[in-house]
Structures are given as structure tokens and as C-alpha cells.
PAFIDREN-661708 format. One record per residue (C-alpha): x, y, z; residue number from 0. Coordinates in pm, whole numbers, plus 50000, padded with zeros to 5 digits. Example, Ala and Ser with C-alpha at 12.3 -4.5 7.8 and 13.67 -1.06 7.14 Angstrom:
+-------+-------+-------+-----+
:    xx :    yy :    zz :   n :
+-------+-------+-------+-----+
: 51230 : 49550 : 50780 :   0 :
: 51367 : 49894 : 50714 :   1 :
+-------+-------+-------+-----+
***
This chain:
+-------+-------+-------+-----+
:    xx :    yy :    zz :   n :
+-------+-------+-------+-----+
: 17044 : 79056 : 96719 :   0 :
: 17257 : 79018 : 96420 :   1 :
: 17419 : 78710 : 96568 :   2 :
: 17086 : 78553 : 96658 :   3 :
: 16950 : 78624 : 96311 :   4 :
: 17253 : 78469 : 96153 :   5 :
: 17227 : 78160 : 96368 :   6 :
: 16852 : 78125 : 96292 :   7 :
: 16881 : 78143 : 95908 :   8 :
: 17213 : 77971 : 95853 :   9 :
: 17071 : 77612 : 95870 :  10 :
: 16783 : 77713 : 95644 :  11 :
: 17020 : 77861 : 95392 :  12 :
: 17222 : 77542 : 95395 :  13 :
: 16904 : 77337 : 95342 :  14 :
: 16775 : 77551 : 95053 :  15 :
: 17117 : 77563 : 94891 :  16 :
: 17076 : 77197 : 94793 :  17 :
: 16753 : 77263 : 94602 :  18 :
: 16919 : 77387 : 94280 :  19 :
: 17134 : 77076 : 94270 :  20 :
: 16832 : 76848 : 94309 :  21 :
: 16632 : 77043 : 94052 :  22 :
: 16922 : 77029 : 93808 :  23 :
: 16944 : 76651 : 93849 :  24 :
: 16568 : 76612 : 93796 :  25 :
: 16574 : 76832 : 93487 :  26 :
: 16868 : 76634 : 93350 :  27 :
: 16687 : 76302 : 93402 :  28 :
: 16367 : 76442 : 93251 :  29 :
: 16557 : 76573 : 92954 :  30 :
: 16742 : 76250 : 92880 :  31 :
: 16465 : 75997 : 92948 :  32 :
: 16215 : 76117 : 92685 :  33 :
: 16491 : 76167 : 92432 :  34 :
: 16603 : 75807 : 92473 :  35 :
: 16245 : 75682 : 92441 :  36 :
: 16182 : 75899 : 92138 :  37 :
: 16496 : 75768 : 91971 :  38 :
: 16381 : 75410 : 92027 :  39 :
: 16033 : 75488 : 91898 :  40 :
: 16175 : 75663 : 91592 :  41 :
: 16376 : 75358 : 91480 :  42 :
: 16188 : 75220 : 91177 :  43 :
: 16053 : 74868 : 91184 :  44 :
: 16070 : 74771 : 90818 :  45 :
: 16042 : 74393 : 90804 :  46 :
: 16157 : 74393 : 90442 :  47 :
: 16157 : 74051 : 90279 :  48 :
: 16152 : 74138 : 89908 :  49 :
: 16444 : 73921 : 89798 :  50 :
: 16709 : 74006 : 89541 :  51 :
: 16612 : 73790 : 89242 :  52 :
: 16532 : 73923 : 88895 :  53 :
: 16195 : 74089 : 88844 :  54 :
: 16002 : 74159 : 88524 :  55 :
: 15656 : 74261 : 88406 :  56 :
: 15483 : 74423 : 88114 :  57 :
: 15569 : 74454 : 87746 :  58 :
: 15706 : 74717 : 87510 :  59 :
: 15510 : 75041 : 87516 :  60 :
: 15509 : 75358 : 87309 :  61 :
: 15447 : 75575 : 87616 :  62 :
: 15771 : 75776 : 87652 :  63 :
: 15987 : 75840 : 87958 :  64 :
: 15983 : 76204 : 88071 :  65 :
: 16194 : 76210 : 88387 :  66 :
: 16406 : 76010 : 88632 :  67 :
: 16419 : 76110 : 89000 :  68 :
: 16499 : 75960 : 89339 :  69 :
: 16424 : 75998 : 89709 :  70 :
: 16535 : 75858 : 90044 :  71 :
: 16301 : 75676 : 90280 :  72 :
: 16365 : 75540 : 90631 :  73 :
: 16395 : 75180 : 90508 :  74 :
: 16503 : 75214 : 90144 :  75 :
: 16622 : 75441 : 89865 :  76 :
: 16372 : 75492 : 89583 :  77 :
: 16415 : 75554 : 89210 :  78 :
: 16116 : 75679 : 89010 :  79 :
: 16085 : 75679 : 88630 :  80 :
: 15804 : 75904 : 88504 :  81 :
: 15623 : 75784 : 88193 :  82 :
: 15374 : 75986 : 87989 :  83 :
: 15113 : 75716 : 87943 :  84 :
: 14962 : 75401 : 88085 :  85 :
: 15181 : 75124 : 87946 :  86 :
: 15504 : 75046 : 88133 :  87 :
: 15721 : 74735 : 88120 :  88 :
: 16049 : 74652 : 88290 :  89 :
: 16323 : 74397 : 88352 :  90 :
: 16541 : 74442 : 88660 :  91 :
: 16818 : 74232 : 88810 :  92 :
: 17166 : 74222 : 88958 :  93 :
: 17458 : 74169 : 88723 :  94 :
: 17836 : 74170 : 88727 :  95 :
: 17814 : 74465 : 88487 :  96 :
: 17536 : 74675 : 88335 :  97 :
: 17561 : 74727 : 87959 :  98 :
: 17448 : 75019 : 87747 :  99 :
: 17180 : 74992 : 87482 : 100 :
: 17279 : 74933 : 87118 : 101 :
: 17658 : 74930 : 87162 : 102 :
: 17661 : 74697 : 87462 : 103 :
: 17947 : 74877 : 87636 : 104 :
: 17997 : 74834 : 88011 : 105 :
: 17829 : 75118 : 88198 : 106 :
: 18075 : 75239 : 88467 : 107 :
: 17912 : 75239 : 88809 : 108 :
: 18029 : 75303 : 89163 : 109 :
: 17935 : 75070 : 89447 : 110 :
: 17959 : 74714 : 89571 : 111 :
: 17675 : 74580 : 89354 : 112 :
: 17511 : 74676 : 89026 : 113 :
: 17140 : 74665 : 88951 : 114 :
: 17040 : 74693 : 88587 : 115 :
: 16694 : 74830 : 88507 : 116 :
: 16569 : 74799 : 88149 : 117 :
: 16250 : 75000 : 88099 : 118 :
: 16042 : 74885 : 87803 : 119 :
: 15973 : 75246 : 87710 : 120 :
: 16183 : 75493 : 87512 : 121 :
: 16311 : 75841 : 87594 : 122 :
: 16173 : 75980 : 87269 : 123 :
: 15842 : 76008 : 87089 : 124 :
: 15817 : 75695 : 86875 : 125 :
: 15605 : 75881 : 86618 : 126 :
: 15809 : 76197 : 86568 : 127 :
: 16145 : 76089 : 86709 : 128 :
: 16154 : 76400 : 86928 : 129 :
: 16333 : 76341 : 87262 : 130 :
: 16115 : 76338 : 87572 : 131 :
: 16393 : 76297 : 87829 : 132 :
: 16745 : 76432 : 87790 : 133 :
: 16957 : 76392 : 88106 : 134 :
: 17184 : 76681 : 88194 : 135 :
: 17451 : 76433 : 88306 : 136 :
: 17426 : 76078 : 88177 : 137 :
: 17657 : 75952 : 88452 : 138 :
: 17463 : 76118 : 88734 : 139 :
: 17092 : 76116 : 88658 : 140 :
: 17032 : 76197 : 89023 : 141 :
: 17275 : 76330 : 89280 : 142 :
: 17285 : 76055 : 89544 : 143 :
: 17601 : 76165 : 89723 : 144 :
: 17591 : 76051 : 90086 : 145 :
: 17288 : 75827 : 90041 : 146 :
: 17272 : 75504 : 90241 : 147 :
: 17198 : 75259 : 89956 : 148 :
: 17235 : 75435 : 89621 : 149 :
: 17589 : 75514 : 89510 : 150 :
: 17518 : 75617 : 89151 : 151 :
: 17234 : 75640 : 88899 : 152 :
: 17357 : 75634 : 88538 : 153 :
: 17194 : 75636 : 88195 : 154 :
: 17265 : 75347 : 87959 : 155 :
: 17085 : 75486 : 87656 : 156 :
: 16757 : 75420 : 87477 : 157 :
: 16727 : 75212 : 87161 : 158 :
: 16429 : 75063 : 86979 : 159 :
: 16198 : 75107 : 87275 : 160 :
: 16440 : 74978 : 87543 : 161 :
: 16596 : 75216 : 87797 : 162 :
: 16870 : 75111 : 88039 : 163 :
: 16936 : 75266 : 88379 : 164 :
: 17223 : 75144 : 88594 : 165 :
: 17212 : 75161 : 88973 : 166 :
: 17535 : 75143 : 89168 : 167 :
: 17452 : 75025 : 89520 : 168 :
: 17618 : 74983 : 89856 : 169 :
: 17578 : 74604 : 89830 : 170 :
: 17348 : 74340 : 89686 : 171 :
: 17030 : 74419 : 89875 : 172 :
: 16663 : 74320 : 89842 : 173 :
: 16460 : 74529 : 89601 : 174 :
: 16109 : 74557 : 89464 : 175 :
: 15967 : 74702 : 89142 : 176 :
: 15610 : 74817 : 89083 : 177 :
: 15405 : 75083 : 88904 : 178 :
: 15183 : 75363 : 89033 : 179 :
: 14916 : 75547 : 88836 : 180 :
: 14916 : 75925 : 88810 : 181 :
: 14938 : 76209 : 88813 : 182 :
: 14671 : 76230 : 88546 : 183 :
: 14730 : 75984 : 88262 : 184 :
: 15095 : 75936 : 88359 : 185 :
: 15249 : 75628 : 88519 : 186 :
: 15540 : 75597 : 88762 : 187 :
: 15778 : 75304 : 88761 : 188 :
: 15916 : 75262 : 89114 : 189 :
: 16234 : 75077 : 89215 : 190 :
: 16294 : 75050 : 89591 : 191 :
: 16623 : 74908 : 89722 : 192 :
: 16636 : 74822 : 90093 : 193 :
: 16875 : 74996 : 90326 : 194 :
: 17134 : 74762 : 90476 : 195 :
: 17026 : 74646 : 90820 : 196 :
: 16653 : 74668 : 90752 : 197 :
: 16620 : 74361 : 90529 : 198 :
: 16495 : 74032 : 90664 : 199 :
: 16783 : 73795 : 90754 : 200 :
: 16904 : 73610 : 90450 : 201 :
: 16686 : 73805 : 90205 : 202 :
: 16980 : 73960 : 90023 : 203 :
: 17162 : 73629 : 89993 : 204 :
: 16857 : 73444 : 89857 : 205 :
: 16942 : 73236 : 89552 : 206 :
: 16705 : 73064 : 89313 : 207 :
: 16675 : 72689 : 89261 : 208 :
: 16436 : 72469 : 89065 : 209 :
: 16381 : 72092 : 89065 : 210 :
: 16137 : 71870 : 88875 : 211 :
: 16078 : 71519 : 89014 : 212 :
: 16075 : 71278 : 88844 : 213 :
: 16268 : 71417 : 88551 : 214 :
: 16111 : 71155 : 88321 : 215 :
: 15737 : 71093 : 88324 : 216 :
: 15485 : 70915 : 88103 : 217 :
: 15219 : 71126 : 87936 : 218 :
: 14921 : 71148 : 88169 : 219 :
: 15137 : 71142 : 88483 : 220 :
: 15234 : 71418 : 88725 : 221 :
: 15555 : 71577 : 88855 : 222 :
: 15654 : 71766 : 89169 : 223 :
: 15814 : 72106 : 89111 : 224 :
: 16012 : 72252 : 89403 : 225 :
: 16278 : 72512 : 89466 : 226 :
: 16362 : 72842 : 89633 : 227 :
: 16301 : 73205 : 89542 : 228 :
: 16178 : 73522 : 89714 : 229 :
: 16029 : 73451 : 90059 : 230 :
: 15657 : 73500 : 90121 : 231 :
: 15585 : 73544 : 89752 : 232 :
: 15336 : 73420 : 89494 : 233 :
: 15466 : 73235 : 89192 : 234 :
: 15406 : 72987 : 88910 : 235 :
: 15579 : 72672 : 88788 : 236 :
: 15556 : 72701 : 88409 : 237 :
: 15601 : 72457 : 88120 : 238 :
: 15436 : 72370 : 87790 : 239 :
: 15437 : 72015 : 87927 : 240 :
: 15196 : 72108 : 88206 : 241 :
: 14819 : 72093 : 88185 : 242 :
: 14663 : 72415 : 88059 : 243 :
: 14315 : 72530 : 88161 : 244 :
: 14145 : 72830 : 88318 : 245 :
: 14299 : 72766 : 88661 : 246 :
: 14636 : 72631 : 88546 : 247 :
: 14792 : 72883 : 88312 : 248 :
: 15025 : 73180 : 88295 : 249 :
: 15051 : 73395 : 87983 : 250 :
: 14886 : 73121 : 87779 : 251 :
: 15118 : 72843 : 87903 : 252 :
: 15041 : 72558 : 88141 : 253 :
: 15127 : 72654 : 88500 : 254 :
: 15082 : 72556 : 88864 : 255 :
: 15055 : 72831 : 89125 : 256 :
: 15254 : 72824 : 89450 : 257 :
: 15330 : 73037 : 89757 : 258 :
: 15674 : 73045 : 89917 : 259 :
: 15733 : 73014 : 90290 : 260 :
: 15937 : 73264 : 90499 : 261 :
: 16257 : 73086 : 90391 : 262 :
: 16165 : 73109 : 90021 : 263 :
: 16088 : 72739 : 89967 : 264 :
: 15803 : 72618 : 89749 : 265 :
: 15662 : 72289 : 89619 : 266 :
: 15370 : 72219 : 89387 : 267 :
: 15239 : 71927 : 89178 : 268 :
: 15183 : 71973 : 88804 : 269 :
: 14983 : 71743 : 88578 : 270 :
: 15114 : 71629 : 88238 : 271 :
: 14834 : 71582 : 87980 : 272 :
: 14777 : 71231 : 87845 : 273 :
: 14767 : 71355 : 87484 : 274 :
: 15097 : 71542 : 87496 : 275 :
: 15361 : 71466 : 87234 : 276 :
: 15656 : 71270 : 87382 : 277 :
: 15985 : 71457 : 87397 : 278 :
: 16191 : 71696 : 87610 : 279 :
: 16035 : 72006 : 87762 : 280 :
: 16171 : 72299 : 87961 : 281 :
: 16021 : 72389 : 88299 : 282 :
: 16075 : 72729 : 88462 : 283 :
: 15915 : 72947 : 88726 : 284 :
: 15817 : 73301 : 88815 : 285 :
: 15841 : 73431 : 89168 : 286 :
: 15775 : 73767 : 89330 : 287 :
: 15687 : 73928 : 88997 : 288 :
: 15998 : 73814 : 88809 : 289 :
: 16140 : 73518 : 88621 : 290 :
: 16352 : 73276 : 88821 : 291 :
: 16620 : 73283 : 88554 : 292 :
: 16685 : 72907 : 88560 : 293 :
: 16514 : 72605 : 88404 : 294 :
: 16489 : 72230 : 88445 : 295 :
: 16442 : 71967 : 88173 : 296 :
: 16145 : 71731 : 88176 : 297 :
: 16133 : 71426 : 87950 : 298 :
: 15787 : 71295 : 87857 : 299 :
: 15758 : 70936 : 87733 : 300 :
: 15459 : 70779 : 87554 : 301 :
: 15162 : 70707 : 87771 : 302 :
: 15130 : 70351 : 87898 : 303 :
: 14852 : 70199 : 87683 : 304 :
: 14540 : 70051 : 87843 : 305 :
: 14562 : 69676 : 87926 : 306 :
: 14467 : 69440 : 87641 : 307 :
: 14104 : 69339 : 87669 : 308 :
: 14060 : 68978 : 87775 : 309 :
: 13738 : 68796 : 87668 : 310 :
: 13501 : 68714 : 87950 : 311 :
: 13584 : 68385 : 88112 : 312 :
: 13931 : 68367 : 87957 : 313 :
: 14128 : 68539 : 88230 : 314 :
: 14310 : 68380 : 88519 : 315 :
: 14252 : 68005 : 88561 : 316 :
: 14013 : 67994 : 88266 : 317 :
: 14285 : 68132 : 88041 : 318 :
: 14527 : 67867 : 88162 : 319 :
: 14273 : 67591 : 88096 : 320 :
: 14198 : 67730 : 87753 : 321 :
: 14568 : 67739 : 87666 : 322 :
: 14609 : 67377 : 87785 : 323 :
: 14308 : 67263 : 87588 : 324 :
: 14444 : 67430 : 87276 : 325 :
: 14780 : 67258 : 87322 : 326 :
: 14611 : 66916 : 87359 : 327 :
: 14407 : 66985 : 87050 : 328 :
: 14717 : 67043 : 86840 : 329 :
: 14888 : 66740 : 86994 : 330 :
: 14597 : 66513 : 86902 : 331 :
: 14585 : 66662 : 86555 : 332 :
: 14956 : 66597 : 86507 : 333 :
: 14928 : 66238 : 86624 : 334 :
: 14639 : 66184 : 86385 : 335 :
: 14841 : 66317 : 86095 : 336 :
: 15132 : 66088 : 86182 : 337 :
: 14902 : 65782 : 86206 : 338 :
: 14741 : 65862 : 85875 : 339 :
: 15073 : 65905 : 85701 : 340 :
: 15209 : 65587 : 85866 : 341 :
: 14898 : 65391 : 85770 : 342 :
: 14923 : 65506 : 85411 : 343 :
: 15286 : 65404 : 85383 : 344 :
: 15209 : 65063 : 85539 : 345 :
: 14928 : 64996 : 85293 : 346 :
: 15148 : 65092 : 84999 : 347 :
: 15424 : 64853 : 85114 : 348 :
: 15173 : 64568 : 85164 : 349 :
: 15038 : 64620 : 84812 : 350 :
: 15386 : 64599 : 84662 : 351 :
: 15456 : 64279 : 84856 : 352 :
: 15141 : 64102 : 84731 : 353 :
: 15243 : 64166 : 84373 : 354 :
+-------+-------+-------+-----+
***
């Protein structure tokens, strides 16, 4: 009995002994497959095309700065400047070195590229002089150790309404600057710098260019303004030599609006008024919320006057006939004068002879 029982169950035991192995393989596949899919789905799709040219907006404001903070996002590192009020202005751009306010000393920064941010707001109450923001460590406004883009955030001082913040970055990368309202009556100035690898190809290397063709134009003519700046951005070609009306102006100056293509190229035609004073004028541009930082020279010459009015019937062949008739008239008059003079002399000689 025992032998028969053993013989009956032995094959079954061998068959069922493979089940754990199969189950383990299935569990392993199930465990790895979703994880791989989830990892692919979790990879951010940023499509950043901000560009790395200078950016500026706003004017000096008495609303004071109250705090500086930062945060990491999947596609960029973010710096936030809190302002107690509604008015915020800024100038931001890459530089070989960032300088402090007042003294103009070089602000030491770590990283492969330096982004200078000048906020047009102070860190003190402009009425009482009382400080509104006093950093605990001027060299490390925010601890960004181990961050992907930020390497250092340093304070460059505040003087006469201008406050400098230096950003040490991994490399020259695309960035954007904008403001957000709130909380309450406060405003936030936001600086986002893209994480390497998530910027659109060529965005970080984008350089600005500006051309005005022709470079010399008569008053009343037009010129073509072209160049490169931030891709997929709105901008203006600006000059006091350009026509100025409700649809062609920026900040009270004549301007022509343009939109850049994905490569950052733009081209627009600008009209030069007929009553403009001849001379040399500077042409510049704004793109993506900031000044291009370069200019081109445009020379305006006096307008070509209207053609001299020609009396009816005196143009073309008639004019030629009139000119010929006038010439014949003078010729006949001259001959008559000669004959008269000759006749007079002859008569005088004859009279002398008869005496």
C-alpha cells in the first residue's frame, strides 16, 4: 500500500513542485513591468523654450522686499522674492560677474554661470528707513545644496531702491521672470531657471542679433528690421525714427510688433515718418519681456521733394518745341540787333564820305 501510494503521488508532487517557480516568475514580471511604465510616465515633459537673454519690466517701487525663498520643481529651480505691495520691477540677465549695489564689488558666486537679478524694490521702508528684510547669511540666502540648477543664492545689497541678488547656476540655462499677485496685497517676483536636459534644443545658446535694412533711408520711406532673440516670443522693434500711433508704439516710442519663430528669428517692416528730422537714430528691440541689449544705427536723409510742376501742354514733346521756339526767338532777336548796329555804322560812314 505504501509503495502504491508513493508511486501514485510522486508524479503529482513533481508537477506541483514547479508551480512556485512559475508563480515567482509571474510575480517578478508583474512587479517590474508596472514599475518600468510608471518610471516612463513620471518623466516630465517640459518643452521649455524660454531663452537666456536679458529680461526686464516695471519701474522703481516703494513696496519693500520682505523675504527671499526658493523651491525645486521637476523642470526648473525657482526663486521667489516676496514684496509687500503691488509695484514690482526687475532687470535680470547673465553676466561674467554680478556686482554689489553701491560699492560695485564682485559678488562671489559658485557655479558655471552667473545670473544677476536687480529688483527695483528696496529691503527697507523708504519712509522710515526701517529694514524689512535682513538675511541671516548674505552669502546663502537659501540653502540650495544638492539642487540640480541652483548652486548659490547670494545678496548683493540694497541701495536707493535697487536690490541685487546673485544666482550661481550649474550652467547658462533658459530662464523666465514674472510676477504673481498675493497673498493679500503682496506680490511675488518669480525667477525660474530650467533644469539642464529639459530645455528646448539650442534655447540656452540663443544669442541676440538685430539688423536694419537699408541702414540709410529717406524720410517717408520704410525699413526692414530683422534678427534673433527668444524663440516663440512676442517683441517690438523700437526707434524714435519709426512711426508712432495707437497701434505702433511701445512706452511712448514708435514701434513695430513681431513674433519670433521656433528658432528665434523675426522680421518686421517699420515706417519712417515723412516729417521726421534728418539725422542718425538708434533702433533696438524687446523680446520675451526683456531688452535685446544691442542696437543698430539708422540714418534718415531729407525726403525726396515732389516733382516740379510742369504747366499744362509744356511737358514732353510740347516742352521740347517750346524750348526750340524760344531759342529761335533769341536767335532772330540777336540777328536783328546785329543788322541794326551794322546799318547804323554804314550810314554814319556814308555821311562822312559825302562831306
